[in-house]
VEXDREN-2710 file (C-alpha; in Angstrom, 1 decimal):
% VEXDREN-2710
k/r/px/py/pz
1/MET/-213.1/-71.5/89.1
2/GLY/-212.8/-71.9/85.3
3/PRO/-210.5/-70.2/82.7
4/VAL/-210.8/-66.5/82.3
5/THR/-212.9/-65.4/79.3
6/PRO/-211.5/-62.6/77.0
7/ALA/-214.1/-60.2/78.4
8/GLU/-213.0/-60.9/82.0
9/LEU/-209.4/-60.6/81.0
10/ALA/-210.0/-57.2/79.4
11/ALA/-211.9/-56.0/82.4
12/ALA/-209.2/-57.1/84.8
13/ALA/-206.5/-55.5/82.7
14/ALA/-208.4/-52.2/82.5
15/GLY/-209.0/-52.4/86.3
16/ALA/-205.4/-52.9/87.0
17/CYS/-204.3/-50.0/84.8
18/VAL/-206.9/-47.7/86.3
19/ALA/-205.8/-48.7/89.8
20/VAL/-202.2/-47.9/89.0
21/ALA/-203.2/-44.7/87.3
22/LEU/-205.2/-43.5/90.3
23/VAL/-202.4/-44.2/92.8
24/VAL/-199.8/-42.5/90.6
25/LEU/-201.6/-39.6/89.0
26/GLY/-203.8/-39.0/92.1
27/GLY/-200.7/-38.8/94.3
28/ARG/-199.1/-36.3/91.9
29/ALA/-202.3/-34.2/91.5
30/THR/-202.9/-33.9/95.2
31/GLY/-199.2/-33.6/96.2
32/GLU/-199.5/-30.0/97.3
33/GLN/-202.6/-30.7/99.4
34/LEU/-200.9/-33.7/101.0
35/VAL/-197.9/-31.6/102.0
36/ALA/-200.2/-28.8/103.3
37/ALA/-202.5/-31.0/105.4
38/PRO/-201.3/-33.6/108.0
39/ALA/-201.3/-37.1/106.6
40/THR/-203.4/-39.7/108.2
41/PRO/-201.8/-43.0/109.2
42/TRP/-203.3/-44.8/106.2
43/VAL/-202.0/-42.1/103.8
44/ARG/-198.6/-42.5/105.3
45/ARG/-198.7/-46.2/104.9
46/ILE/-199.7/-45.8/101.2
47/ARG/-196.9/-43.4/100.6
48/LEU/-194.4/-45.8/102.2
49/ALA/-195.7/-48.7/100.2
50/TRP/-195.4/-46.7/97.0
51/ALA/-191.9/-45.6/97.9
52/ALA/-190.9/-49.2/98.5
53/ALA/-192.2/-50.3/95.1
54/GLY/-189.0/-49.0/93.3
55/ASP/-185.6/-47.7/93.7
56/PRO/-185.8/-44.2/95.4
57/ALA/-182.7/-43.1/93.5
58/ARG/-184.5/-43.6/90.1
59/PRO/-187.1/-41.2/88.6
60/ASP/-190.7/-41.6/89.7
61/ALA/-191.7/-42.3/86.1
62/ASP/-189.6/-45.5/86.3
63/ARG/-191.6/-46.6/89.3
64/ARG/-194.9/-45.9/87.5
65/ARG/-193.8/-47.9/84.5
66/ARG/-192.7/-50.7/86.8
67/ALA/-196.0/-50.8/88.6
68/LEU/-197.9/-50.9/85.4
69/GLY/-195.8/-53.7/84.0
70/TRP/-196.2/-55.9/87.1
71/ALA/-200.0/-55.2/87.1
72/VAL/-200.2/-56.4/83.6
73/ALA/-198.1/-59.5/84.5
74/GLY/-200.5/-60.2/87.3
75/VAL/-203.4/-60.1/85.0
76/VAL/-201.6/-62.5/82.6
77/VAL/-200.9/-65.0/85.4
78/TRP/-204.6/-64.8/86.4
79/ALA/-205.6/-65.5/82.8
80/LEU/-203.3/-68.4/82.4
81/SER/-204.0/-70.0/85.8
82/GLY/-207.6/-68.9/86.5
83/TRP/-206.4/-67.9/90.0
84/PRO/-206.9/-64.2/90.9
85/ALA/-204.9/-64.8/94.1
86/ALA/-201.9/-65.9/92.1
87/GLY/-202.2/-62.9/89.8
88/ALA/-202.3/-60.5/92.7
89/ALA/-199.4/-62.3/94.4
90/THR/-197.3/-62.0/91.2
91/ALA/-197.9/-58.3/90.9
92/ALA/-197.2/-57.8/94.6
93/ALA/-194.0/-59.9/94.6
94/GLY/-192.7/-58.1/91.5
95/LEU/-193.2/-54.7/93.1
96/TRP/-192.2/-55.3/96.7
97/LEU/-190.0/-58.5/96.9
98/PRO/-186.8/-56.5/96.2
99/TRP/-187.7/-54.2/99.1
100/LEU/-188.6/-57.1/101.4
101/LEU/-185.3/-58.8/100.7
102/GLY/-183.3/-55.6/100.5
103/SER/-182.3/-55.3/104.2
104/THR/-178.7/-56.4/103.4
105/ARG/-178.4/-53.4/101.1
106/VAL/-179.8/-51.0/103.6
107/VAL/-177.4/-52.2/106.4
108/ARG/-174.4/-52.2/104.0
109/THR/-175.2/-48.6/103.1
110/ARG/-175.3/-47.7/106.8
111/ILE/-172.0/-49.3/107.4
112/GLU/-170.3/-47.7/104.4
113/LYS/-171.6/-44.3/105.6
114/LEU/-170.0/-44.9/109.0
115/GLU/-166.7/-46.1/107.4
116/ALA/-166.6/-42.9/105.5
117/LEU/-167.3/-40.9/108.7
118/GLU/-164.4/-42.7/110.4
119/GLY/-162.0/-41.9/107.5
120/TRP/-163.1/-38.2/107.5
121/CYS/-162.4/-37.9/111.2
122/ARG/-158.9/-39.3/110.7
123/ARG/-158.2/-37.0/107.8
124/MET/-159.3/-33.9/109.8
125/ALA/-157.0/-35.1/112.7
126/ASP/-154.1/-35.5/110.3
127/THR/-154.8/-32.1/108.7
128/LEU/-154.7/-30.4/112.1
129/THR/-151.6/-32.3/113.2
130/GLY/-149.7/-31.7/110.0
131/GLY/-150.3/-28.0/110.0
132/GLY/-152.5/-28.0/107.0
133/ALA/-155.3/-26.2/108.8
134/ILE/-155.6/-23.7/111.6
135/GLY/-158.6/-24.7/113.7
136/LEU/-161.3/-27.2/113.2
137/ALA/-163.4/-25.1/110.9
138/GLN/-160.6/-24.8/108.4
139/ALA/-159.9/-28.6/108.7
140/ILE/-163.6/-29.3/107.8
141/VAL/-163.3/-27.1/104.7
142/THR/-159.9/-28.4/103.7
143/THR/-160.8/-32.1/103.8
144/THR/-163.9/-31.8/101.6
145/ALA/-161.9/-32.9/98.5
146/ARG/-160.8/-36.2/100.2
147/VAL/-164.1/-37.5/101.7
148/ASP/-165.5/-40.8/100.7
149/ASP/-168.6/-40.8/98.5
150/PRO/-171.3/-42.0/101.1
151/ILE/-170.9/-38.7/103.1
152/ALA/-169.2/-36.4/100.5
153/PRO/-172.3/-34.3/99.6
154/ALA/-173.2/-33.9/103.3
155/VAL/-169.6/-32.8/104.2
156/ARG/-169.5/-30.4/101.2
157/THR/-172.7/-28.8/102.4
158/LEU/-171.4/-28.6/105.9
159/ALA/-168.2/-27.0/104.8
160/ARG/-170.0/-24.4/102.7
161/ARG/-172.3/-23.5/105.5
162/ILE/-169.4/-23.2/108.0
163/ARG/-167.3/-21.1/105.6
164/ASP/-170.2/-18.8/104.8
165/GLY/-171.7/-18.6/108.4
166/ALA/-170.6/-16.4/111.2
167/GLY/-170.3/-19.2/113.8
168/GLY/-172.4/-19.9/116.9
169/ASP/-175.9/-20.8/115.9
170/ASP/-174.9/-21.1/112.2
171/HIS/-172.4/-23.9/113.1
172/ALA/-175.1/-25.6/115.2
173/ALA/-177.7/-25.5/112.5
174/ALA/-175.1/-26.8/109.9
175/LEU/-174.0/-29.7/112.1
176/ARG/-177.6/-30.6/112.9
177/ALA/-178.4/-30.8/109.2
178/PHE/-175.2/-32.9/108.7
179/ALA/-176.4/-35.3/111.5
180/ASP/-179.8/-35.6/109.9
181/THR/-178.1/-36.6/106.6
182/VAL/-176.1/-39.3/108.3
183/ASP/-179.2/-40.3/110.2
184/ASP/-177.4/-42.5/112.8
185/ARG/-176.7/-42.2/116.5
186/THR/-173.0/-42.6/115.8
187/GLY/-173.2/-39.7/113.3
188/ASP/-175.0/-37.7/116.1
189/THR/-172.0/-38.3/118.4
190/VAL/-169.5/-37.0/115.8
191/ALA/-171.6/-34.0/114.9
192/ALA/-172.1/-33.1/118.6
193/ALA/-168.4/-33.5/119.3
194/LEU/-167.6/-31.3/116.4
195/LEU/-169.9/-28.6/117.6
196/LEU/-168.4/-28.7/121.1
197/ALA/-164.9/-28.5/119.5
198/LEU/-165.8/-25.6/117.3
199/ARG/-167.1/-23.7/120.4
200/GLN/-164.2/-24.5/122.7
201/GLN/-161.3/-24.6/120.2
202/SER/-159.0/-26.5/122.7
203/GLY/-155.6/-27.8/121.8
204/GLY/-156.5/-31.4/121.8
205/ILE/-159.0/-31.4/118.9
206/ALA/-156.9/-33.7/116.8
207/GLU/-156.7/-36.3/119.6
208/VAL/-160.5/-36.1/120.1
209/LEU/-161.0/-36.7/116.4
210/ARG/-158.8/-39.8/116.5
211/GLN/-160.8/-41.0/119.5
212/LEU/-164.0/-40.4/117.6
213/ALA/-162.6/-42.4/114.6
214/ASP/-161.6/-45.3/116.9
215/GLY/-165.1/-45.4/118.4
216/VAL/-166.7/-45.4/114.9
217/ALA/-164.4/-48.2/113.8
218/ARG/-165.5/-50.3/116.8
219/ASP/-169.1/-49.7/115.9
220/VAL/-168.5/-50.7/112.3
221/ARG/-166.7/-53.9/113.3
222/ALA/-169.6/-54.8/115.6
223/ARG/-172.2/-54.2/112.9
224/ARG/-170.2/-56.3/110.4
225/ASP/-170.0/-59.2/112.8
226/ILE/-173.8/-59.0/113.3
227/GLU/-174.4/-59.0/109.5
228/ALA/-172.1/-62.0/109.1
229/ALA/-174.1/-63.9/111.6
230/ARG/-177.4/-63.0/109.8
231/ALA/-176.2/-63.9/106.3
232/GLU/-177.0/-67.6/106.7
233/SER/-180.5/-66.9/107.8
234/ARG/-181.1/-64.6/104.9
235/GLN/-179.9/-67.3/102.5
236/SER/-182.3/-69.8/104.1
237/ILE/-185.2/-67.4/103.6
238/ARG/-184.4/-67.0/99.9
239/ILE/-184.3/-70.8/99.4
240/LEU/-187.6/-71.2/101.1
241/LEU/-189.1/-68.5/98.9
242/LEU/-187.8/-70.3/95.8
243/ILE/-189.3/-73.6/97.0
244/GLN/-192.6/-71.9/97.6
245/ALA/-192.7/-70.4/94.1
246/ALA/-191.7/-73.7/92.5
247/LEU/-194.4/-75.5/94.5
248/LEU/-197.1/-73.0/93.3
249/VAL/-196.0/-73.6/89.7
250/LEU/-196.1/-77.3/90.2
251/ILE/-199.6/-77.1/91.7
252/GLY/-200.7/-75.1/88.7
253/LEU/-199.3/-77.6/86.2
254/VAL/-200.8/-80.7/87.9
255/PRO/-204.6/-80.7/87.5
256/THR/-205.2/-83.0/90.4
257/PHE/-203.4/-80.6/92.8
258/ALA/-204.8/-77.5/91.2
259/ALA/-208.5/-78.5/91.3
260/PRO/-209.1/-77.6/95.0
261/TYR/-207.7/-74.1/94.4
262/GLY/-210.0/-73.5/91.4
263/THR/-212.9/-72.9/93.8
264/PRO/-213.8/-69.7/95.6
265/VAL/-212.9/-71.3/98.9
266/GLY/-209.6/-72.5/97.5
267/GLN/-208.8/-69.0/96.3
268/VAL/-209.5/-67.6/99.8
269/VAL/-207.2/-70.3/101.3
270/MET/-204.4/-69.4/98.8
271/ALA/-204.8/-65.7/99.5
272/VAL/-204.5/-66.3/103.2
273/LEU/-201.4/-68.4/102.8
274/LEU/-199.7/-66.0/100.5
275/SER/-200.6/-63.0/102.7
276/GLY/-199.1/-64.9/105.7
277/SER/-195.9/-65.3/103.7
278/ALA/-195.9/-61.6/103.0
279/VAL/-196.4/-60.7/106.7
280/LEU/-193.6/-63.0/107.7
281/LEU/-191.3/-61.4/105.1
282/VAL/-192.1/-57.9/106.5
283/TRP/-191.4/-59.2/110.0
284/MET/-188.1/-60.7/108.9
285/ARG/-187.1/-57.4/107.3
286/GLN/-187.8/-55.6/110.6
287/LEU/-185.8/-58.1/112.5
288/ALA/-182.9/-57.8/110.1
289/LEU/-182.8/-54.1/110.2
290/GLY/-183.3/-54.0/114.0
291/ARG/-184.5/-51.0/115.9
292/PRO/-182.2/-48.0/115.4
293/SER/-180.8/-46.4/118.6
294/PRO/-182.6/-43.2/119.5
295/ARG/-180.9/-40.1/118.1
296/PHE/-180.1/-37.1/120.3
297/PHE/-178.9/-34.5/117.8
298/GLY/-180.6/-32.8/114.8
299/LYS/-184.3/-32.9/114.1
300/ALA/-184.7/-36.3/115.8
301/GLY/-183.8/-34.8/119.1
302/GLU/-183.2/-31.2/120.2
303/PHE/-179.7/-30.7/121.5
304/ALA/-180.0/-28.7/124.7
305/LYS/-176.8/-26.9/125.6
306/THR/-176.3/-28.3/129.1
307/GLU/-177.4/-31.8/128.4
308/GLY/-175.6/-31.9/125.0
309/ALA/-172.4/-30.7/126.5
310/THR/-172.5/-33.3/129.3
311/ALA/-173.3/-36.1/126.8
312/GLY/-170.6/-35.0/124.4
313/ASN/-167.9/-34.7/127.0
314/SER/-168.6/-38.1/128.4
315/LEU/-168.6/-39.6/124.9
316/VAL/-165.4/-38.1/123.4
317/GLY/-163.4/-37.1/126.5
318/LEU/-163.3/-33.4/125.7
319/PRO/-161.3/-31.4/128.3
END
């Protein structure tokens, strides 16, 4: 497979730009239809892949510019090496490698959210014990100014809904929404216990909150121990990826090694090997994140009154 001619390079660049434009602009133009109609499994996979191509916290325009830039970079690599598989791998690695290697950041965010949840439970307990609040509802509202950042927006929304609501079902809906924001089984436990405490208003709420905080703290310590054990494996994966990238560059620079990959069969072999590496990275990310424990509160699981009360009492020791 010889060097790429200017005409072929222009065609490839135009094709890459058109592909990115179709994905981006097509998704925006049909957004309302996609929301209205149930998404097929392939559409959901495409959406997830597009969401993973950039930082969700940044504007979508930034993701589009990033996709276009890496598509052009892939075409340049193809032009310089004469290997379309290498060009495609460059574009894919630029777009999705941060996501594939970002499991540490995801787990750290989860742990920080639980740590903030622990601190909030202790502050509510201290507020109730110190006499700064009369009842749990007032404690939730009072502590909004002293909540750590990971859950601060969710707590402020919860406090506003509790303050404005009449109780009962309004409290339940507000706490379900709070649990969905935390999106963790430990958060479900806290939200379910708060709902039970709001309904019963017993004298031992402060002690229950401290028990909840202790339980969350144990969960955080266990997760940190697991992450410490996984850190060495993650470092080994990064080193292997660097070695693989250096080997590809070396093969491209040495004509004797590069010759077999310049044929159509060689490109197929390279594409298979690179695809296998990508599949292994996806698998490693899934192993690193683990399978989350099933939730029982909020949208992920309807909280039946009798079953929820039994589960909540057993978890937090409510009287």
